[in-house]
C-alpha positions in Angstrom: -5.5 -25.0 20.4 -5.4 -22.7 17.3 -2.6 -20.5 17.2 -3.4 -16.9 16.9 -2.4 -15.1 13.9 0.2 -12.3 14.7 0.3 -9.1 12.8 3.4 -6.9 12.5 3.8 -3.2 11.8 5.2 -1.7 9.1 8.1 -0.2 10.8 9.2 -4.1 12.0 8.7 -5.6 8.5 10.9 -3.3 6.9 13.6 -3.7 9.7 13.2 -7.4 9.6 13.7 -7.0 5.6 16.5 -5.1 6.1 18.4 -7.3 8.0 18.7 -9.4 5.1 18.7 -6.8 2.2 21.1 -4.2 3.6 23.1 -6.2 6.6 23.6 -9.5 4.9 21.9 -11.8 7.1 20.7 -15.3 5.1 16.8 -15.5 5.2 17.1 -18.3 8.0 19.4 -16.3 10.3 17.0 -13.4 10.2 13.7 -14.9 10.6 15.1 -16.8 13.9 16.6 -13.5 15.2 13.2 -12.2 14.9 11.1 -14.8 15.6 8.9 -15.0 12.3 8.8 -17.7 9.7 10.9 -17.5 6.3 7.8 -17.3 4.2 6.9 -14.4 5.7 10.3 -12.7 5.8 10.7 -13.9 2.1 7.8 -11.6 1.4 8.8 -8.7 3.3 12.2 -9.1 1.4 10.9 -9.3 -1.8 8.6 -6.1 -1.1 11.5 -4.1 0.1 13.5 -5.0 -3.1 10.8 -3.9 -5.6 9.8 -0.9 -3.4 13.6 0.4 -3.7 13.2 -0.3 -7.3 10.0 1.8 -7.4 7.5 -0.5 -7.8 4.3 0.4 -5.6 2.8 -2.5 -4.0 -0.7 -3.6 -4.0 -0.4 -4.1 0.1 0.7 -1.7 2.5 4.2 0.0 1.4 7.2 -0.5 3.7 9.1 2.3 2.7 8.0 6.1 3.4 8.0 7.1 0.1 6.0 4.0 -1.2 3.8 5.0 1.5 3.2 8.7 0.3 2.8 7.5 -3.2 0.1 5.2 -2.0 -1.7 7.8 -0.1 -1.4 10.5 -2.9 -2.9 7.6 -5.4 -5.4 7.2 -3.0 -6.2 11.1 -2.9 -6.3 11.2 -6.5 -8.8 8.5 -7.0 -11.0 10.0 -4.1 -11.1 13.6 -6.1 -11.6 11.9 -9.3 -14.7 9.8 -8.3 -16.1 13.2 -6.6 -15.4 15.2 -9.9 -17.3 12.3 -11.9 -20.3 13.1 -9.4 -19.8 16.7 -9.6 -20.1 16.4 -13.8 -22.9 14.3 -13.5 -24.8 16.5 -11.0 -24.0 19.2 -13.7 -25.3 17.5 -16.6 -28.5 16.7 -14.7 -29.2 19.9 -13.5 -28.5 21.6 -16.8 -31.2 19.4 -18.4 -34.0 20.6 -15.8 -33.1 24.2 -16.7 -33.4 23.6 -20.2 -36.3 21.6 -19.9 -38.0 24.5 -17.7 -37.3 27.1 -20.6 -38.8 25.1 -23.2 
């Protein structure tokens, strides 16, 4: 029987990674304590350290500050796309208006 893939909340990942980063557990001890694989925990630890150094991750952020940065970057991208659409629409309407006046 195939083992079903588990998913973990960002809070759980952060707490598990902080066992290693903040509380001095080894990867092996922490992975046994929270019942996750060492590879996954190592990824979370590396991500937490990177986020604390100010690096915005490509995946979902663990720290609240990086989560807010990701939300704001997504909003900026959406607004820039909307702005580009409005620019194109304005240019199209202006060209139609110029054609009518000729």
